[in-house]
LOVEXPA-261074 format. One record per residue (C-alpha): residue number from 1; x, y, z. Coordinates in steps of 0.02 Angstrom, whole numbers, always signed. Layout:
BEGIN
+-----+--------+--------+--------+
:   k :      u :      v :      w :
+-----+--------+--------+--------+
: NUM :      X :      Y :      Z :
...
+-----+--------+--------+--------+
//
This chain:
BEGIN
+-----+--------+--------+--------+
:   k :      u :      v :      w :
+-----+--------+--------+--------+
:   1 : +18473 :  +6360 :    +61 :
:   2 : +18346 :  +6222 :    +89 :
:   3 : +18162 :  +6271 :    +83 :
:   4 : +18026 :  +6174 :   +174 :
:   5 : +17847 :  +6201 :   +117 :
:   6 : +17681 :  +6113 :   +101 :
:   7 : +17627 :  +6094 :    -79 :
:   8 : +17498 :  +6015 :   -192 :
:   9 : +17572 :  +5909 :   -329 :
:  10 : +17499 :  +5971 :   -493 :
:  11 : +17592 :  +5861 :   -616 :
:  12 : +17727 :  +5728 :   -618 :
:  13 : +17818 :  +5654 :   -768 :
:  14 : +17978 :  +5562 :   -809 :
:  15 : +18134 :  +5663 :   -838 :
:  16 : +18263 :  +5528 :   -868 :
:  17 : +18282 :  +5341 :   -840 :
:  18 : +18287 :  +5371 :   -653 :
:  19 : +18213 :  +5542 :   -616 :
:  20 : +18050 :  +5640 :   -625 :
:  21 : +18000 :  +5821 :   -637 :
:  22 : +17856 :  +5882 :   -532 :
:  23 : +17755 :  +6042 :   -545 :
:  24 : +17689 :  +6102 :   -378 :
:  25 : +17580 :  +6237 :   -304 :
:  26 : +17667 :  +6291 :   -145 :
:  27 : +17583 :  +6348 :    +15 :
:  28 : +17612 :  +6529 :    -36 :
:  29 : +17522 :  +6495 :   -202 :
:  30 : +17680 :  +6495 :   -308 :
:  31 : +17700 :  +6372 :   -452 :
:  32 : +17870 :  +6288 :   -446 :
:  33 : +17955 :  +6150 :   -547 :
:  34 : +18071 :  +6027 :   -462 :
:  35 : +18175 :  +5879 :   -518 :
:  36 : +18160 :  +5726 :   -406 :
:  37 : +18322 :  +5633 :   -437 :
:  38 : +18306 :  +5444 :   -427 :
:  39 : +18116 :  +5453 :   -410 :
:  40 : +18090 :  +5317 :   -542 :
:  41 : +18199 :  +5191 :   -452 :
:  42 : +18108 :  +5048 :   -366 :
:  43 : +18173 :  +5094 :   -193 :
:  44 : +18162 :  +5282 :   -213 :
:  45 : +18137 :  +5381 :    -54 :
:  46 : +18002 :  +5480 :   -146 :
:  47 : +17898 :  +5328 :   -199 :
:  48 : +17715 :  +5383 :   -210 :
:  49 : +17742 :  +5541 :   -110 :
:  50 : +17752 :  +5652 :   -263 :
:  51 : +17600 :  +5590 :   -358 :
:  52 : +17476 :  +5720 :   -423 :
:  53 : +17335 :  +5771 :   -305 :
:  54 : +17442 :  +5737 :   -152 :
:  55 : +17461 :  +5867 :    -16 :
:  56 : +17645 :  +5844 :    +26 :
:  57 : +17776 :  +5928 :   +132 :
:  58 : +17929 :  +5959 :    +23 :
:  59 : +18109 :  +6005 :    +58 :
:  60 : +18199 :  +6078 :    -94 :
:  61 : +18320 :  +6208 :   -155 :
:  62 : +18330 :  +6319 :   -309 :
:  63 : +18494 :  +6397 :   -363 :
:  64 : +18488 :  +6584 :   -397 :
:  65 : +18439 :  +6622 :   -576 :
:  66 : +18372 :  +6446 :   -607 :
:  67 : +18191 :  +6402 :   -644 :
:  68 : +18208 :  +6217 :   -599 :
:  69 : +18242 :  +6168 :   -419 :
:  70 : +18298 :  +6004 :   -342 :
:  71 : +18189 :  +5902 :   -225 :
:  72 : +18273 :  +5831 :    -70 :
:  73 : +18130 :  +5763 :    +36 :
:  74 : +17943 :  +5729 :    +17 :
:  75 : +17819 :  +5675 :   +151 :
:  76 : +17635 :  +5650 :   +111 :
:  77 : +17516 :  +5743 :   +226 :
:  78 : +17357 :  +5694 :   +134 :
:  79 : +17356 :  +5574 :    -12 :
:  80 : +17167 :  +5592 :    -39 :
:  81 : +17149 :  +5403 :    -52 :
:  82 : +16959 :  +5403 :    -46 :
:  83 : +16953 :  +5526 :   -190 :
:  84 : +17075 :  +5423 :   -294 :
:  85 : +16968 :  +5266 :   -277 :
:  86 : +16817 :  +5349 :   -358 :
:  87 : +16843 :  +5387 :   -543 :
:  88 : +16701 :  +5514 :   -548 :
:  89 : +16770 :  +5618 :   -404 :
:  90 : +16947 :  +5589 :   -465 :
:  91 : +16910 :  +5673 :   -631 :
:  92 : +16836 :  +5822 :   -541 :
:  93 : +16996 :  +5828 :   -438 :
:  94 : +17099 :  +5825 :   -598 :
:  95 : +16998 :  +5972 :   -663 :
:  96 : +17039 :  +6072 :   -506 :
:  97 : +17226 :  +6047 :   -515 :
:  98 : +17225 :  +6071 :   -704 :
:  99 : +17149 :  +6242 :   -673 :
: 100 : +17285 :  +6274 :   -544 :
: 101 : +17416 :  +6234 :   -676 :
: 102 : +17339 :  +6334 :   -817 :
: 103 : +17271 :  +6492 :   -738 :
: 104 : +17384 :  +6630 :   -807 :
: 105 : +17425 :  +6717 :   -643 :
: 106 : +17409 :  +6616 :   -481 :
: 107 : +17338 :  +6728 :   -347 :
: 108 : +17360 :  +6731 :   -159 :
: 109 : +17243 :  +6604 :    -81 :
: 110 : +17244 :  +6481 :   -227 :
: 111 : +17338 :  +6349 :   -127 :
: 112 : +17212 :  +6358 :    +16 :
: 113 : +17067 :  +6346 :   -106 :
: 114 : +17142 :  +6194 :   -194 :
: 115 : +17177 :  +6112 :    -26 :
: 116 : +17000 :  +6139 :    +39 :
: 117 : +16919 :  +6084 :   -124 :
: 118 : +17018 :  +5922 :   -135 :
: 119 : +16975 :  +5887 :    +47 :
: 120 : +16789 :  +5910 :     +9 :
: 121 : +16803 :  +5789 :   -137 :
: 122 : +16893 :  +5666 :    -25 :
: 123 : +16746 :  +5673 :    +95 :
: 124 : +16626 :  +5619 :    -43 :
: 125 : +16556 :  +5780 :   -116 :
: 126 : +16553 :  +5795 :   -305 :
: 127 : +16492 :  +5927 :   -429 :
: 128 : +16451 :  +6048 :   -289 :
: 129 : +16638 :  +6061 :   -252 :
: 130 : +16671 :  +6121 :   -429 :
: 131 : +16542 :  +6260 :   -405 :
: 132 : +16621 :  +6308 :   -238 :
: 133 : +16795 :  +6307 :   -316 :
: 134 : +16752 :  +6424 :   -459 :
: 135 : +16645 :  +6543 :   -357 :
: 136 : +16790 :  +6557 :   -235 :
: 137 : +16913 :  +6577 :   -380 :
: 138 : +16810 :  +6722 :   -448 :
: 139 : +16824 :  +6806 :   -278 :
: 140 : +17013 :  +6781 :   -270 :
: 141 : +17029 :  +6854 :   -444 :
: 142 : +16919 :  +7003 :   -401 :
: 143 : +16783 :  +6961 :   -527 :
: 144 : +16644 :  +6898 :   -414 :
: 145 : +16474 :  +6930 :   -493 :
: 146 : +16357 :  +7057 :   -415 :
: 147 : +16217 :  +6955 :   -339 :
: 148 : +16113 :  +7068 :   -228 :
: 149 : +16051 :  +7203 :   -347 :
: 150 : +16027 :  +7240 :   -530 :
: 151 : +16192 :  +7288 :   -611 :
: 152 : +16100 :  +7411 :   -725 :
: 153 : +15975 :  +7505 :   -618 :
: 154 : +16016 :  +7450 :   -440 :
: 155 : +15848 :  +7370 :   -405 :
: 156 : +15851 :  +7233 :   -273 :
: 157 : +15711 :  +7139 :   -363 :
: 158 : +15829 :  +7033 :   -467 :
: 159 : +15766 :  +6887 :   -572 :
: 160 : +15900 :  +6859 :   -705 :
: 161 : +16087 :  +6831 :   -718 :
: 162 : +16190 :  +6916 :   -853 :
: 163 : +16357 :  +6829 :   -886 :
: 164 : +16434 :  +6968 :   -991 :
: 165 : +16373 :  +7105 :   -875 :
: 166 : +16443 :  +7018 :   -722 :
: 167 : +16292 :  +6994 :   -612 :
: 168 : +16105 :  +6996 :   -585 :
: 169 : +15973 :  +7101 :   -672 :
: 170 : +15793 :  +7144 :   -638 :
: 171 : +15654 :  +7096 :   -757 :
: 172 : +15651 :  +7267 :   -840 :
: 173 : +15839 :  +7272 :   -874 :
: 174 : +15863 :  +7091 :   -928 :
: 175 : +15920 :  +7058 :  -1106 :
: 176 : +15886 :  +6911 :  -1222 :
: 177 : +16045 :  +6826 :  -1164 :
: 178 : +16006 :  +6845 :   -977 :
: 179 : +15966 :  +6682 :   -886 :
: 180 : +15816 :  +6665 :   -770 :
: 181 : +15894 :  +6655 :   -599 :
: 182 : +15772 :  +6686 :   -456 :
: 183 : +15751 :  +6506 :   -390 :
: 184 : +15939 :  +6475 :   -389 :
: 185 : +16007 :  +6632 :   -306 :
: 186 : +16000 :  +6567 :   -127 :
: 187 : +16071 :  +6399 :   -182 :
: 188 : +16222 :  +6479 :   -264 :
: 189 : +16252 :  +6588 :   -111 :
: 190 : +16247 :  +6431 :     -1 :
: 191 : +16369 :  +6336 :   -113 :
: 192 : +16487 :  +6485 :   -110 :
: 193 : +16495 :  +6464 :    +79 :
: 194 : +16527 :  +6277 :    +67 :
: 195 : +16352 :  +6226 :   +121 :
: 196 : +16350 :  +6075 :     +7 :
: 197 : +16201 :  +5982 :    +81 :
: 198 : +16084 :  +6094 :    -18 :
: 199 : +16145 :  +6016 :   -181 :
: 200 : +16061 :  +5847 :   -154 :
: 201 : +15888 :  +5926 :   -147 :
: 202 : +15903 :  +6006 :   -319 :
: 203 : +15826 :  +5938 :   -479 :
: 204 : +15947 :  +5889 :   -617 :
: 205 : +15895 :  +6035 :   -726 :
: 206 : +15930 :  +6154 :   -582 :
: 207 : +16101 :  +6078 :   -553 :
: 208 : +16141 :  +6093 :   -737 :
: 209 : +16088 :  +6275 :   -742 :
: 210 : +16201 :  +6319 :   -596 :
: 211 : +16346 :  +6227 :   -678 :
: 212 : +16309 :  +6315 :   -843 :
: 213 : +16304 :  +6489 :   -764 :
: 214 : +16464 :  +6459 :   -665 :
: 215 : +16560 :  +6381 :   -809 :
: 216 : +16509 :  +6509 :   -940 :
: 217 : +16546 :  +6651 :   -821 :
: 218 : +16720 :  +6579 :   -796 :
: 219 : +16754 :  +6562 :   -982 :
: 220 : +16695 :  +6739 :  -1018 :
: 221 : +16797 :  +6821 :   -880 :
: 222 : +16950 :  +6706 :   -876 :
: 223 : +16966 :  +6662 :  -1060 :
: 224 : +16938 :  +6518 :  -1181 :
: 225 : +17079 :  +6415 :  -1104 :
: 226 : +16956 :  +6362 :   -970 :
: 227 : +16846 :  +6278 :  -1100 :
: 228 : +16968 :  +6131 :  -1106 :
: 229 : +16910 :  +6078 :   -934 :
: 230 : +16764 :  +5992 :  -1020 :
: 231 : +16887 :  +5861 :  -1082 :
: 232 : +16923 :  +5814 :   -900 :
: 233 : +16755 :  +5828 :   -813 :
: 234 : +16656 :  +5665 :   -792 :
: 235 : +16492 :  +5749 :   -841 :
: 236 : +16426 :  +5862 :   -978 :
: 237 : +16370 :  +6040 :   -953 :
: 238 : +16224 :  +6054 :  -1075 :
: 239 : +16182 :  +6217 :  -1164 :
+-----+--------+--------+--------+
//
């Protein structure tokens, strides 16, 4: 039976002299591998439709008991051409789909998050999209940090963020490893909602601190595999 679904192309590589294999994230957030027969031929019907970062409508089938399906049709819905012309934004885009490929258990909603995030990058936003992506990913995974009260005593007078503890702490409960957080709380909440305009008004040290908190929180709660994203990102996250 033929299946028709929208998908984000996560990876594409040669399979034979004439074919390619693509890894996709389908609209129901399922990772699937497909062989695109004849995709490497000059006049292939697939052409650039199955390039990574594309949002593409696919028609394919998978035989029962098989892990590799066969691609029949591919039509680009959004090739993110603006994003692909900017190396800086492109590398952030690569980091997003790399995470989509490597996260151990894709959760419901991952496709929609990837789709929105790539669209934001295509519109010209940059690092702020990475923050939005990971904050949203934490929510999908059920590990969103507690932001409104101290995770130890419940006080609403929070000033610090504790990565290992999973949220904010008041001055009295903060440990040596807690990060001073007060000026950034509202900014992080705004970025979580996709209010990206706030990013441009931040100082570089404030931007770096938000990136550091988000990234380290992700590594601690997802695992060390996420650390490899630093090899893709076009900027450094300083200690």
